[in-house]
C-alpha positions as CSV (number, residue, x, y, z in Angstrom):
1,M,17.9,-14.5,-3.2
2,E,20.3,-12.0,-3.4
3,E,22.7,-12.8,-0.6
4,H,24.3,-9.6,-0.9
5,S,21.6,-7.4,-0.9
6,F,20.9,-4.6,1.5
7,W,17.7,-6.8,2.9
8,H,19.8,-10.0,3.4
9,Q,19.4,-11.0,7.5
10,K,17.5,-7.7,8.0
11,K,15.0,-8.1,10.8
12,V,11.8,-6.7,9.6
13,F,8.3,-6.1,10.9
14,I,5.7,-5.4,8.9
15,T,1.9,-4.8,10.1
16,G,-0.8,-5.9,8.0
17,H,1.5,-8.3,6.5
18,T,-2.0,-10.2,5.3
19,G,-3.5,-7.4,3.4
20,F,-2.6,-6.9,-0.1
21,K,0.2,-4.7,0.1
22,G,1.7,-6.5,2.9
23,S,1.8,-9.8,1.2
24,W,3.6,-8.4,-1.7
25,L,5.9,-6.8,0.3
26,T,6.6,-10.2,2.4
27,L,7.4,-11.7,-0.7
28,W,9.6,-9.6,-1.9
29,L,11.5,-8.9,1.4
30,T,12.1,-12.6,2.0
31,S,13.2,-13.3,-1.6
32,L,16.0,-10.8,-0.8
33,G,16.7,-13.0,2.4
34,A,14.9,-10.5,5.2
35,Q,14.0,-12.1,8.6
36,V,10.2,-10.9,8.2
37,T,8.0,-11.1,11.5
38,G,4.2,-10.2,10.4
39,Y,1.8,-8.7,13.0
40,S,-1.8,-8.5,11.1
41,L,-5.7,-10.0,11.5
42,T,-6.5,-12.8,9.4
43,P,-7.2,-11.6,5.6
44,V,-10.6,-10.1,5.2
45,S,-11.5,-11.3,1.6
46,S,-11.6,-14.7,0.5
47,P,-9.5,-15.6,-1.5
48,N,-6.4,-13.5,-0.8
49,L,-3.0,-13.4,-1.6
50,Y,-1.5,-14.3,1.8
51,E,-3.1,-17.9,1.3
52,A,-3.1,-18.1,-2.4
53,A,0.8,-17.9,-1.9
54,N,1.3,-19.5,1.1
55,I,3.3,-16.7,2.7
56,S,2.7,-17.9,6.2
57,E,5.4,-20.5,5.3
58,L,7.9,-17.7,4.6
59,C,7.9,-15.3,7.6
60,T,7.0,-15.3,11.3
61,S,3.3,-14.7,11.2
62,I,1.5,-13.3,14.5
63,Q,-2.1,-12.9,14.3
64,G,-2.9,-9.3,16.2
65,D,-4.7,-6.3,16.1
66,I,-2.9,-2.8,16.3
67,N,-5.6,-1.7,18.6
68,D,-4.1,-4.0,21.1
69,Y,-1.5,-2.4,22.3
70,S,-0.1,-4.6,24.8
71,S,-0.1,-7.7,22.3
72,L,1.9,-5.5,19.6
73,L,4.4,-4.5,22.2
74,H,5.0,-7.9,23.2
75,A,5.2,-9.1,19.8
76,M,8.0,-5.7,18.8
77,T,9.9,-6.4,21.6
78,T,10.1,-10.0,21.3
79,H,11.2,-10.1,18.0
80,Q,13.1,-7.1,17.9
81,P,13.1,-5.7,14.1
82,E,15.5,-3.4,12.9
83,I,12.9,-1.9,10.1
84,L,9.2,-1.4,10.5
85,F,6.5,-1.5,7.9
86,H,3.5,-0.2,8.7
87,L,0.6,-0.8,6.7
88,A,-1.8,-2.2,9.0
89,A,-5.3,0.0,8.0
90,Q,-9.0,0.2,7.6
91,P,-8.1,0.6,3.6
92,L,-10.9,1.4,2.1
93,V,-13.3,4.9,1.4
94,R,-17.1,3.6,1.4
95,P,-17.1,1.2,4.3
96,S,-15.7,4.4,6.6
97,Y,-18.7,5.7,6.2
98,K,-20.2,2.7,7.8
99,E,-17.7,2.3,10.2
100,P,-16.3,5.6,11.2
101,V,-15.5,5.0,14.7
102,Y,-13.9,1.4,13.7
103,T,-11.8,3.7,11.1
104,F,-10.7,6.3,13.1
105,A,-9.5,3.7,15.8
106,T,-7.7,1.7,13.5
107,N,-5.8,4.4,11.5
108,V,-5.5,6.9,13.7
109,L,-5.1,5.5,17.4
110,G,-3.7,2.1,15.7
111,T,-0.8,4.2,14.4
112,A,-0.1,5.8,17.5
113,H,0.0,2.4,19.1
114,V,2.3,1.0,16.7
115,L,4.9,4.4,16.9
116,E,4.8,4.1,20.9
117,A,5.9,0.4,20.3
118,A,8.8,1.0,18.5
119,R,9.7,3.9,20.5
120,Q,9.9,1.4,23.4
121,T,11.8,-1.6,21.0
122,K,15.3,0.0,21.3
123,S,16.2,-2.3,18.2
124,V,14.0,-0.1,15.8
125,Q,16.0,2.1,13.2
126,V,13.7,3.1,10.5
127,I,10.0,3.0,10.2
128,V,8.1,4.1,7.0
129,N,4.3,4.6,7.8
130,V,2.3,3.8,4.3
131,T,-0.5,6.2,4.8
132,S,-2.5,7.4,1.3
133,D,-2.6,9.5,-1.8
134,K,-5.9,10.8,-0.3
135,C,-4.7,12.1,3.0
136,Y,-4.7,15.8,1.1
137,Q,-7.3,18.4,1.7
138,N,-9.2,18.1,-1.9
139,D,-11.6,20.1,-3.3
140,G,-12.0,17.8,-6.3
141,L,-11.2,20.1,-8.9
142,G,-8.2,19.0,-10.2
143,R,-6.3,22.2,-10.5
144,R,-2.7,20.6,-9.5
145,H,-0.9,17.5,-8.7
146,F,-0.8,17.2,-4.8
147,K,3.0,17.8,-3.5
148,E,3.9,16.4,-0.1
149,Y,3.6,19.9,1.9
150,D,0.2,20.6,0.7
151,P,-2.3,20.8,3.4
152,L,-3.7,17.9,4.7
153,G,-7.5,17.1,5.0
154,G,-10.2,14.7,4.2
155,H,-14.0,14.6,3.4
156,D,-15.0,11.4,4.4
157,P,-13.8,9.5,7.5
158,Y,-11.0,7.4,5.3
159,S,-9.2,10.2,4.2
160,A,-9.1,12.3,7.5
161,S,-8.3,9.0,9.4
162,K,-5.3,9.3,7.0
163,A,-4.6,13.2,7.5
164,C,-4.6,12.5,11.0
165,A,-2.2,9.4,10.9
166,E,0.0,11.7,8.7
167,I,-0.3,14.3,12.0
168,V,0.2,11.3,14.5
169,S,3.6,10.3,12.7
170,D,5.2,14.2,12.4
171,C,4.0,14.4,16.1
172,Y,6.4,11.4,17.1
173,R,9.0,12.5,14.7
174,N,9.5,16.1,16.1
175,S,9.0,15.0,20.0
176,F,10.6,12.5,20.3
177,W,13.0,11.7,17.1
178,D,14.2,15.1,15.9
179,G,18.0,14.3,16.4
180,G,20.5,12.7,18.2
181,V,22.0,9.4,18.3
182,S,19.9,7.9,20.8
183,S,16.7,9.4,19.2
184,H,16.0,6.6,16.7
185,P,14.2,5.5,14.7
186,V,13.8,7.2,11.7
187,L,10.3,7.9,10.7
188,A,9.1,8.6,7.3
189,T,5.5,8.9,5.7
190,A,4.9,7.5,2.6
191,R,1.7,8.1,0.2
192,A,1.0,6.1,-2.8
193,G,-1.9,6.4,-6.0
194,N,-4.4,3.6,-6.7
195,V,-2.7,0.1,-6.9
196,I,-3.3,-2.7,-8.7
197,G,-2.1,-6.2,-9.4
198,G,-2.6,-9.8,-8.7
199,G,-3.8,-11.3,-5.5
200,D,-6.5,-8.4,-4.7
201,W,-10.1,-9.2,-4.1
202,S,-11.0,-6.2,-1.8
203,E,-15.1,-5.1,-2.0
204,G,-15.1,-1.8,-4.0
205,R,-12.2,-1.8,-5.7
206,L,-12.2,-1.4,-9.2
207,F,-9.9,-4.2,-10.5
208,P,-10.8,-6.6,-7.9
209,D,-14.2,-5.7,-9.4
210,I,-13.4,-6.8,-12.6
211,V,-12.2,-9.9,-11.8
212,R,-15.4,-10.6,-10.1
213,A,-17.4,-9.9,-12.9
214,V,-15.3,-11.6,-15.7
215,T,-15.2,-14.9,-13.2
216,T,-19.1,-14.9,-12.5
217,K,-20.1,-13.5,-15.4
218,T,-21.9,-10.7,-14.0
219,S,-22.4,-7.4,-14.8
220,L,-19.6,-4.4,-13.7
221,S,-21.4,-1.9,-11.7
222,I,-19.4,1.5,-11.8
223,R,-20.4,4.7,-9.7
224,N,-18.3,7.3,-11.3
225,R,-17.4,6.5,-14.9
226,R,-15.2,10.2,-15.1
227,A,-13.3,9.7,-11.9
228,I,-9.8,9.8,-12.2
229,R,-6.9,8.3,-10.1
230,P,-3.5,8.0,-9.6
231,W,-3.6,4.2,-11.0
232,Q,-0.3,2.5,-10.7
233,H,1.2,-1.5,-10.0
234,V,1.8,-2.5,-6.7
235,L,5.7,-2.8,-7.3
236,D,6.3,0.4,-8.1
237,P,5.2,1.8,-5.1
238,L,6.4,-1.1,-2.9
239,Q,10.0,0.2,-4.5
240,G,9.5,3.1,-3.4
241,Y,9.2,2.3,0.1
242,L,12.3,0.2,0.2
243,Q,14.6,2.6,-1.3
244,L,13.2,5.0,1.4
245,A,13.8,2.6,4.1
246,E,17.2,2.2,2.7
247,M,18.0,5.5,2.8
248,C,16.6,6.5,6.1
249,L,18.8,4.1,7.7
250,G,21.5,6.2,9.9
251,N,20.5,9.6,8.0
252,R,17.6,11.8,9.2
253,Q,17.4,13.6,6.6
254,Y,14.8,11.5,4.8
255,A,12.5,11.8,7.7
256,E,9.8,13.5,6.0
257,A,6.4,12.4,4.0
258,W,6.8,10.8,0.3
259,N,4.8,10.4,-2.7
260,F,5.1,7.3,-4.7
261,G,2.6,8.1,-7.1
262,P,2.4,6.8,-11.3
263,I,4.0,8.6,-14.3
264,S,1.6,11.2,-15.4
265,Q,0.0,9.1,-18.6
266,A,-1.1,7.2,-15.4
267,H,-3.7,9.4,-14.5
268,V,-6.6,8.3,-16.3
269,T,-10.5,8.5,-16.1
270,V,-12.2,4.7,-14.9
271,D,-13.7,4.6,-18.1
272,E,-10.2,4.7,-19.7
273,F,-9.3,1.7,-17.2
274,I,-11.8,-0.4,-17.8
275,R,-10.8,-0.5,-21.8
276,L,-7.3,-0.7,-20.9
277,T,-8.4,-3.8,-18.9
278,S,-10.6,-5.0,-21.4
279,D,-8.0,-4.8,-24.0
280,H,-6.0,-7.6,-22.4
281,W,-8.5,-9.8,-21.0
282,S,-9.9,-11.9,-23.5
283,E,-13.7,-11.8,-21.8
284,P,-15.9,-8.9,-22.6
285,L,-17.1,-6.9,-19.8
286,D,-20.9,-6.1,-19.3
287,I,-21.0,-2.9,-17.5
288,E,-23.7,-1.3,-15.6
289,Y,-23.4,2.7,-14.4
290,Q,-24.7,3.1,-11.1
291,S,-26.8,6.4,-10.6
292,S,-25.1,9.2,-8.4
293,D,-24.8,7.9,-4.5
294,H,-25.5,10.5,-2.2
295,T,-24.7,8.6,1.2
296,S,-21.1,9.2,0.7
297,Y,-18.6,11.0,-1.2
298,E,-15.5,10.4,-3.3
299,V,-13.6,13.3,-4.7
300,P,-13.7,12.8,-8.4
301,I,-10.0,13.9,-9.2
302,L,-6.7,13.0,-7.4
303,T,-3.4,12.8,-8.7
304,L,-0.1,13.1,-7.1
305,D,3.1,15.1,-8.0
306,S,6.3,12.4,-7.0
307,S,9.0,14.3,-8.3
308,K,10.5,14.7,-5.0
309,A,11.3,11.0,-5.0
310,V,12.7,10.8,-8.2
311,Q,15.1,13.7,-7.4
312,Q,15.9,12.6,-4.2
313,L,15.0,9.2,-4.1
314,A,16.2,8.1,-7.4
315,W,13.2,6.4,-7.4
316,L,11.0,6.0,-10.8
317,P,7.7,3.8,-12.1
318,K,8.9,1.0,-14.0
319,L,5.6,-0.3,-15.2
320,S,3.1,1.9,-17.3
321,I,-0.3,1.9,-16.9
322,E,-0.6,-0.8,-19.9
323,R,2.3,-2.8,-18.2
324,A,0.4,-2.8,-14.8
325,V,-2.8,-4.1,-16.0
326,E,-1.3,-6.5,-18.5
327,W,1.1,-7.8,-15.5
328,T,-2.2,-7.8,-12.8
329,V,-4.3,-9.7,-16.0
330,A,-1.7,-12.2,-16.7
331,W,-1.6,-13.2,-12.2
332,Y,-5.2,-13.5,-12.2
333,E,-5.7,-15.6,-15.6
334,Q,-2.7,-17.9,-13.8
335,Y,-5.0,-18.1,-10.7
336,Q,-7.6,-19.3,-12.2
337,A,-5.7,-21.8,-14.6
338,G,-4.5,-23.3,-10.9
339,A,-0.8,-22.0,-11.3
340,N,1.7,-22.0,-8.0
341,M,0.9,-18.7,-7.0
342,R,3.4,-18.1,-4.8
343,L,5.8,-19.0,-7.7
344,F,4.0,-16.4,-10.2
345,T,4.3,-13.7,-8.0
346,Q,7.8,-14.3,-7.3
347,Q,8.6,-14.4,-10.7
348,Q,7.1,-10.8,-11.3
349,I,8.7,-9.6,-8.7
350,K,12.1,-10.8,-9.8
351,A,11.1,-9.8,-13.7
352,Y,10.4,-6.1,-12.0
353,I,13.9,-6.1,-10.5
354,K,15.6,-7.1,-13.4
355,G,13.3,-4.4,-15.5
356,E,12.2,-8.0,-17.8
357,G,8.9,-6.8,-19.8
358,V,8.7,-3.6,-18.0
């Protein structure tokens, strides 16, 4: 623990702390001495990082739904956080076609619940609302990397819901927190790429699908082998969220949208990503390519321009796509070997902070 860090004894509230990103963020913040309160549903997948690393022992954990405003408000006003990270969401594209109303309720109205609860909690000074790189109006042609000022939109329910979450955030910022000492908190939104890292077992995500194929010795089913995504290790955007929160404290100029995408060479196709993963895994992959699925739509190309965060926040991704894959494979191999996954995950966080092996 770094006793003299910015985060030492900071009171932090994380929605969605039992999720993949939320679990990594909780581990990171508690290692820096933050007092973390988490508010979330129980983990969706089994296994999951939250339970594999026994994260409940490190924080005050509240089981709750952001759609339950009264419970959320009670939790926030009781624990009086200084900094709020909003990560709770329905986080996947394909399930959003099956449950569009739930997706909009959670990602849009749920965001409004979180922001309103924060407005009623006078201790809150900073909010980082984590949305998605898919919030942009994307024709799928890949003609340019998306910048923060590009139009919002969404072909599928998930992407549209995240665009709406950005609009809700901008509304709260302009309506209630546009300046003045009494107008806390400072609200920023963060848009990251396709994250990978140890402890993700979500259905329909490429790396967890690879893990399942390897561990169960079954074929890996691929929908779109030529799709291009901004792949990155989870620690890179989390570093951005932490830096953004630090910069926002007492400084309203950072109350904007921010991209935290990978370096340019990490924008690779699904085929290339699978090849990279196969190079680091000892067992070969049996790949089955699906025919086109017309019941749902995912854009073929999505890339981000993160130069704003690089220039104004001094943020820079540390892990190349090769290193990101290597660290992720190493995590799952340790898990399969029965290692202490809290310790190993904390070791990866420590190595990342110190720049070891990156």
